[in-house]
C-alpha positions as CSV (number, residue, x, y, z in Angstrom):
1,M,11.2,1.5,-6.4
2,N,10.5,-2.4,-7.8
3,K,9.8,-4.1,-4.6
4,T,8.7,-7.3,-5.8
5,D,11.5,-9.3,-4.1
6,Q,11.3,-7.3,-0.6
7,M,7.6,-8.1,-0.6
8,S,7.5,-11.7,-1.7
9,F,6.1,-13.2,1.6
10,F,3.9,-10.1,2.5
11,G,0.4,-9.7,1.4
12,F,-2.9,-11.5,3.5
13,E,-2.6,-12.7,6.1
14,A,-0.9,-16.4,6.7
15,G,-2.2,-18.4,3.3
16,G,-2.8,-14.7,1.6
17,V,-2.3,-14.0,-1.8
18,D,1.5,-11.9,-2.3
19,K,1.6,-8.7,-3.6
20,P,3.7,-5.7,-3.6
21,K,3.6,-2.2,-3.7
22,K,5.3,-1.3,-6.6
23,T,6.8,-3.1,-9.3
24,S,8.2,-2.8,-12.5
25,M,5.0,-3.8,-14.4
26,K,2.9,-1.5,-15.7
27,T,-1.1,-2.1,-15.0
28,T,-2.5,-2.1,-19.0
29,K,-5.6,-0.2,-18.3
30,P,-8.8,-0.8,-21.6
31,R,-8.6,1.9,-24.0
32,L,-12.2,2.4,-23.0
33,A,-12.3,3.3,-19.6
34,Q,-10.1,6.4,-19.8
35,P,-12.6,9.3,-21.5
36,A,-9.1,10.6,-23.1
37,A,-8.9,7.6,-24.8
38,L,-12.4,7.6,-26.0
39,A,-11.4,9.0,-29.8
40,A,-14.6,9.2,-31.9
41,S,-13.0,7.1,-35.6
42,A,-12.3,4.1,-32.4
43,L,-15.9,3.8,-31.7
44,P,-17.5,1.6,-33.8
45,A,-15.4,-1.3,-34.1
46,A,-15.4,-1.4,-30.4
47,L,-18.8,-1.3,-29.6
48,A,-19.9,-3.9,-32.6
49,A,-19.6,-6.5,-30.1
50,T,-21.9,-5.4,-28.2
51,A,-25.9,-6.5,-28.7
52,Q,-26.9,-3.5,-27.6
53,P,-24.5,-0.1,-27.8
54,P,-24.9,2.6,-26.0
55,V,-25.7,6.1,-27.6
56,L,-23.1,8.6,-27.4
57,P,-23.9,11.8,-27.6
58,Q,-21.8,13.9,-30.0
59,A,-20.6,17.7,-28.9
60,E,-21.2,20.1,-31.9
61,G,-19.0,19.7,-35.1
62,S,-17.9,16.5,-35.5
63,S,-15.6,15.9,-32.1
64,A,-17.3,13.8,-29.3
65,D,-17.8,15.3,-25.9
66,P,-15.7,12.7,-24.2
67,E,-17.5,13.2,-20.4
68,A,-20.8,12.6,-22.0
69,M,-19.7,10.0,-24.1
70,A,-17.9,8.4,-20.2
71,Q,-21.1,8.6,-18.2
72,A,-23.1,6.5,-21.3
73,L,-20.6,4.2,-21.6
74,A,-20.9,4.2,-17.7
75,Q,-24.6,3.4,-17.5
76,H,-24.0,0.2,-19.8
77,P,-23.2,-3.4,-18.4
78,D,-20.3,-3.6,-20.3
79,F,-18.1,-1.2,-20.2
80,R,-16.0,0.4,-17.0
81,V,-15.1,3.3,-17.3
82,L,-12.2,5.0,-14.7
83,R,-11.5,8.4,-14.5
84,R,-8.3,10.3,-13.7
85,L,-7.5,10.6,-10.0
86,V,-8.0,14.2,-8.9
87,P,-5.4,15.1,-5.9
88,C,-7.8,16.7,-3.1
89,A,-6.0,19.3,-1.5
90,D,-9.3,20.4,1.0
91,Y,-11.4,17.6,2.9
92,G,-13.9,20.2,4.1
93,G,-16.4,19.4,7.5
94,L,-14.1,20.6,9.9
95,Q,-16.2,21.7,12.2
96,G,-14.9,20.4,16.0
97,Q,-15.5,17.0,15.7
98,A,-13.0,14.4,17.8
99,T,-10.1,13.9,15.6
100,Q,-7.0,11.6,15.2
101,R,-3.7,12.7,12.6
102,V,-2.8,11.0,10.0
103,I,0.5,11.3,7.4
104,V,0.2,9.4,4.5
105,L,4.1,8.1,3.4
106,D,5.7,7.1,0.2
107,T,9.3,7.1,-1.0
108,E,11.1,6.7,-3.9
109,T,14.8,4.7,-3.3
110,T,17.9,3.9,-5.0
111,G,17.0,0.0,-4.0
112,L,15.6,-2.4,-1.8
113,D,18.4,-2.4,0.8
114,S,17.6,0.0,3.4
115,K,21.1,-0.5,4.9
116,N,22.3,0.5,1.1
117,E,20.5,2.7,-0.2
118,K,19.0,6.0,-0.2
119,I,16.3,8.1,-0.3
120,I,15.5,10.2,-3.4
121,E,12.1,11.0,-3.2
122,L,9.7,11.4,0.0
123,A,5.7,12.7,0.0
124,M,3.7,12.6,2.3
125,L,0.0,14.1,3.0
126,S,-0.7,14.9,6.9
127,V,-4.8,15.3,7.0
128,Q,-7.2,15.2,10.5
129,V,-9.6,11.7,10.0
130,D,-13.1,11.8,11.9
131,V,-12.8,9.1,14.8
132,A,-16.6,8.5,14.5
133,T,-16.7,8.8,10.6
134,G,-13.0,7.0,10.1
135,L,-14.0,10.5,6.7
136,P,-10.7,12.6,6.1
137,V,-11.9,16.1,6.8
138,G,-10.5,19.7,6.7
139,P,-7.0,20.9,4.6
140,V,-3.9,18.4,3.3
141,T,-0.7,19.2,4.8
142,I,1.7,18.0,1.5
143,Y,5.1,17.8,1.6
144,E,7.4,16.4,-1.0
145,S,11.0,16.6,-1.2
146,F,14.2,15.0,-3.6
147,E,17.3,14.3,-2.9
148,D,20.2,13.7,-3.7
149,P,21.4,9.8,-2.3
150,G,25.0,10.8,-3.1
151,K,25.7,8.6,-6.1
152,P,24.0,7.7,-9.7
153,I,20.8,6.6,-9.8
154,P,20.0,3.3,-11.7
155,P,18.4,3.0,-14.8
156,A,15.8,0.5,-13.9
157,I,15.2,3.2,-11.0
158,Q,15.0,5.8,-13.8
159,D,12.7,3.9,-15.7
160,I,10.5,3.2,-12.9
161,T,10.0,6.1,-11.5
162,G,11.1,8.7,-14.4
163,I,13.3,10.5,-11.5
164,D,17.0,11.2,-12.5
165,D,20.4,12.2,-11.4
166,T,19.3,16.1,-13.1
167,M,16.2,16.4,-10.6
168,V,18.5,14.9,-7.3
169,Q,20.8,16.8,-8.2
170,G,21.8,19.3,-4.8
171,Q,18.5,18.5,-3.4
172,R,17.4,17.4,0.4
173,I,15.1,17.0,2.3
174,D,14.1,19.9,4.8
175,D,15.0,18.3,8.9
176,A,13.0,20.7,10.6
177,A,9.9,20.9,8.4
178,V,9.4,17.2,7.8
179,T,10.2,16.2,12.1
180,A,7.8,18.8,13.0
181,L,5.1,17.4,10.5
182,V,6.0,14.1,12.2
183,E,5.3,15.1,15.8
184,Q,1.7,16.3,14.9
185,A,1.1,12.8,13.9
186,D,-0.5,10.3,15.6
187,L,-0.1,7.7,13.2
188,I,1.6,7.2,9.9
189,V,0.9,4.7,7.2
190,A,2.4,3.8,4.2
191,H,1.4,0.6,1.7
192,N,4.0,-1.5,2.8
193,A,5.5,0.3,5.3
194,G,7.8,-2.5,6.3
195,F,9.7,-1.0,3.2
196,D,9.3,2.8,3.9
197,R,9.6,2.5,7.8
198,P,13.3,1.8,7.6
199,F,14.3,3.9,5.0
200,V,12.4,6.9,7.0
201,E,14.0,6.0,10.1
202,A,17.4,5.5,8.9
203,R,16.7,9.3,7.8
204,L,14.9,10.9,10.4
205,P,15.0,9.6,14.0
206,V,11.1,11.1,14.6
207,F,9.8,8.3,12.1
208,A,10.9,5.9,14.7
209,R,8.9,7.9,18.3
210,K,5.8,7.7,16.4
211,A,3.1,4.8,16.0
212,W,3.1,3.1,12.4
213,N,0.3,0.9,10.6
214,C,0.5,-0.5,7.0
215,S,-2.5,-0.3,4.6
216,F,-0.9,-3.6,2.6
217,M,-0.8,-5.8,5.6
218,G,-3.8,-4.2,8.1
219,I,-6.1,-4.7,5.9
220,D,-7.2,-8.6,4.4
221,W,-7.9,-7.6,0.5
222,K,-8.5,-10.2,0.0
223,K,-11.2,-10.8,2.6
224,E,-12.5,-8.0,1.3
225,G,-13.1,-9.1,-2.0
226,S,-10.1,-7.6,-4.2
227,G,-8.0,-9.2,-6.6
228,S,-5.1,-7.5,-5.5
229,A,-3.5,-6.2,-2.8
230,K,-1.9,-3.5,-5.2
231,L,-2.4,0.1,-5.0
232,E,-3.0,0.8,-8.7
233,F,-5.5,-2.0,-8.7
234,L,-7.0,-0.9,-5.4
235,A,-7.5,2.3,-7.3
236,S,-9.0,1.0,-10.5
237,E,-11.9,-1.3,-8.1
238,R,-12.9,2.5,-7.3
239,G,-13.0,4.0,-10.4
240,W,-9.7,5.7,-11.0
241,F,-6.5,5.6,-13.0
242,Y,-3.0,7.8,-12.4
243,D,0.6,7.9,-13.0
244,A,1.6,5.9,-10.6
245,H,5.5,5.5,-9.0
246,R,5.9,9.0,-8.2
247,A,5.4,9.5,-4.3
248,Q,3.1,11.9,-4.1
249,V,1.1,11.1,-6.5
250,D,0.6,7.4,-4.9
251,C,-0.2,9.5,-1.7
252,H,-3.4,10.5,-3.1
253,A,-4.1,7.4,-4.5
254,L,-3.6,5.8,-0.9
255,L,-5.2,8.4,0.8
256,Q,-8.2,7.8,-1.6
257,V,-8.7,4.0,-1.4
258,L,-8.4,4.4,2.4
259,A,-11.3,7.0,2.4
260,S,-13.8,4.6,1.0
261,P,-15.9,2.7,3.0
262,L,-15.1,-1.3,3.1
263,G,-17.4,-4.3,3.5
264,D,-18.4,-3.8,6.7
265,G,-19.3,-0.1,5.9
266,L,-16.0,0.9,8.0
267,T,-13.3,3.4,5.9
268,G,-9.7,1.6,5.8
269,L,-8.6,4.8,7.7
270,S,-11.1,3.5,10.7
271,R,-9.7,-0.5,10.3
272,L,-6.0,0.9,10.7
273,L,-6.4,3.8,13.3
274,A,-7.9,0.7,15.3
275,G,-5.8,-1.6,14.0
276,A,-2.3,0.2,15.2
277,G,-3.2,-0.7,18.9
278,Q,-2.9,-4.1,18.3
279,I,0.6,-6.3,18.3
280,R,1.6,-8.0,15.4
281,Y,3.8,-11.0,15.5
282,K,6.3,-12.3,13.1
283,L,6.5,-16.4,14.1
284,R,9.6,-18.4,13.3
285,A,8.5,-22.5,12.4
286,T,11.7,-23.3,14.5
287,G,12.8,-26.8,14.3
288,A,10.1,-27.4,11.2
289,P,11.4,-31.3,9.0
290,F,12.8,-30.3,5.9
291,E,9.9,-31.9,4.5
292,A,7.3,-29.3,5.1
293,K,8.6,-27.0,3.3
294,D,6.3,-27.1,0.4
295,K,3.7,-26.7,2.7
296,L,5.4,-23.8,4.5
297,K,5.8,-22.0,1.2
298,A,2.6,-22.6,0.1
299,R,1.1,-21.0,2.8
300,G,2.8,-17.6,2.7
301,Y,5.5,-18.5,5.4
302,R,9.0,-16.8,4.1
303,W,12.2,-18.1,4.0
304,D,15.3,-16.7,6.4
305,G,18.4,-17.9,5.4
306,E,20.6,-16.0,8.3
307,G,18.4,-17.7,11.0
308,R,17.4,-20.4,8.5
309,V,14.2,-20.7,9.6
310,W,10.6,-20.1,7.9
311,W,8.2,-16.5,8.8
312,C,5.4,-15.4,9.0
313,S,3.8,-12.2,10.0
314,L,0.5,-12.2,11.7
315,G,-2.3,-8.9,12.7
316,S,-3.8,-10.9,15.9
317,D,-3.6,-13.3,18.6
318,E,-6.9,-14.8,16.9
319,L,-4.7,-15.0,14.1
320,L,-1.4,-16.3,16.1
321,D,-4.2,-18.9,18.1
322,A,-5.0,-20.7,14.4
323,E,-1.8,-20.8,13.4
324,C,-0.1,-22.5,15.9
325,T,-2.9,-24.9,15.4
326,W,-2.6,-24.9,11.9
327,L,1.8,-26.0,12.8
328,R,1.2,-28.3,14.5
329,A,-1.1,-30.5,12.7
330,E,-0.1,-29.9,9.1
331,V,4.3,-29.1,9.9
332,Y,5.2,-31.1,13.3
333,G,3.0,-33.8,13.1
334,Q,1.1,-33.5,16.5
335,R,4.5,-34.1,17.7
336,S,5.7,-31.4,20.9
337,A,7.8,-28.5,19.4
338,R,8.5,-24.9,20.5
339,V,7.9,-22.1,18.0
340,Q,9.4,-18.4,18.3
341,L,7.4,-15.7,18.9
342,E,8.3,-11.9,18.4
343,A,6.0,-9.7,19.4
344,M,5.7,-6.1,18.0
345,D,4.1,-2.9,18.4
346,S,2.9,0.2,16.3
347,L,6.4,1.9,17.5
348,V,8.4,-1.5,16.5
349,Q,6.4,-2.7,13.7
350,F,7.5,-2.7,10.1
351,S,10.9,-1.3,10.9
352,S,13.6,-2.9,11.3
353,R,14.0,-2.8,15.4
354,A,13.3,-6.3,17.0
355,G,10.0,-6.6,19.0
356,R,9.8,-8.9,22.4
357,I,11.0,-12.8,21.5
358,T,9.6,-15.4,23.4
359,E,8.9,-19.2,22.5
360,R,5.6,-20.9,22.7
361,A,5.2,-24.5,22.9
362,L,2.4,-26.2,19.9
């Protein structure tokens, strides 16, 4: 489901780039980056622009060997090779080390509003993560199911997901199987958990009893050097492409992205497991002057039309302190002011349930 409108605020922490998890726009992949697209007849013109084109090996007969060609292109500075992401069913290496069980989750839905729309597909990958290395270990337990939403799937959703009414007719998520799998988990991760969590909590109460973290907001992808927090982009940076907008393959892509090392050598899984213990704050700039709206919007604040207040989400006490300093200087003009804070732990954050609300003097 296209979540652009739902997540126009989210991206990197305050002041960051807004990037949704899903969008109806398809990423254009360079033809020469995909081995399947390396037609021999297309190579001479494509390589003519390079000063020193790579030597592309030929298999027996007239057909080019795609793997050999991909390896040759990968060694050339003017080309990047993207390979189709291969789901992993067993990461191996499980030898009694300390682990935590993580579920990577994704949904496809009939729309954006969890109060009025329904899940049409749920996928989960449950895997143990080595606490010391942050790497997945052992077998991956997979759950995937369609669910009949009880109403027609909008054409726009069918176009994005490829899921039509005939595919979900009479289908239903297995409540007992999902509950048993979720109860074993130490952490649930989704790429834009603020979208997925309200949907699954509305459908199955077990999700409300578990700690959650968001791979979209819980990692500062901009600081890690990524130009986008979109999952397809993160995968392509690591050399993979895949057919997005179906729940299970999105989960496999996310798990493999999170199993990759970040700038400090830790994996994304390590970062999210550690971050699950942190408090996330929703800061509402109450009483902000009207003329500050452009500054707030540029900073990454989102307008709450019902509450008539600009707000942002912050993932640590340090970010909260820095944001309050910025508000006092740039929005309130060093005047005395009070802002509203909503503190949310991992049992509440990214859900539609409220956290603990207080006020803070600037």
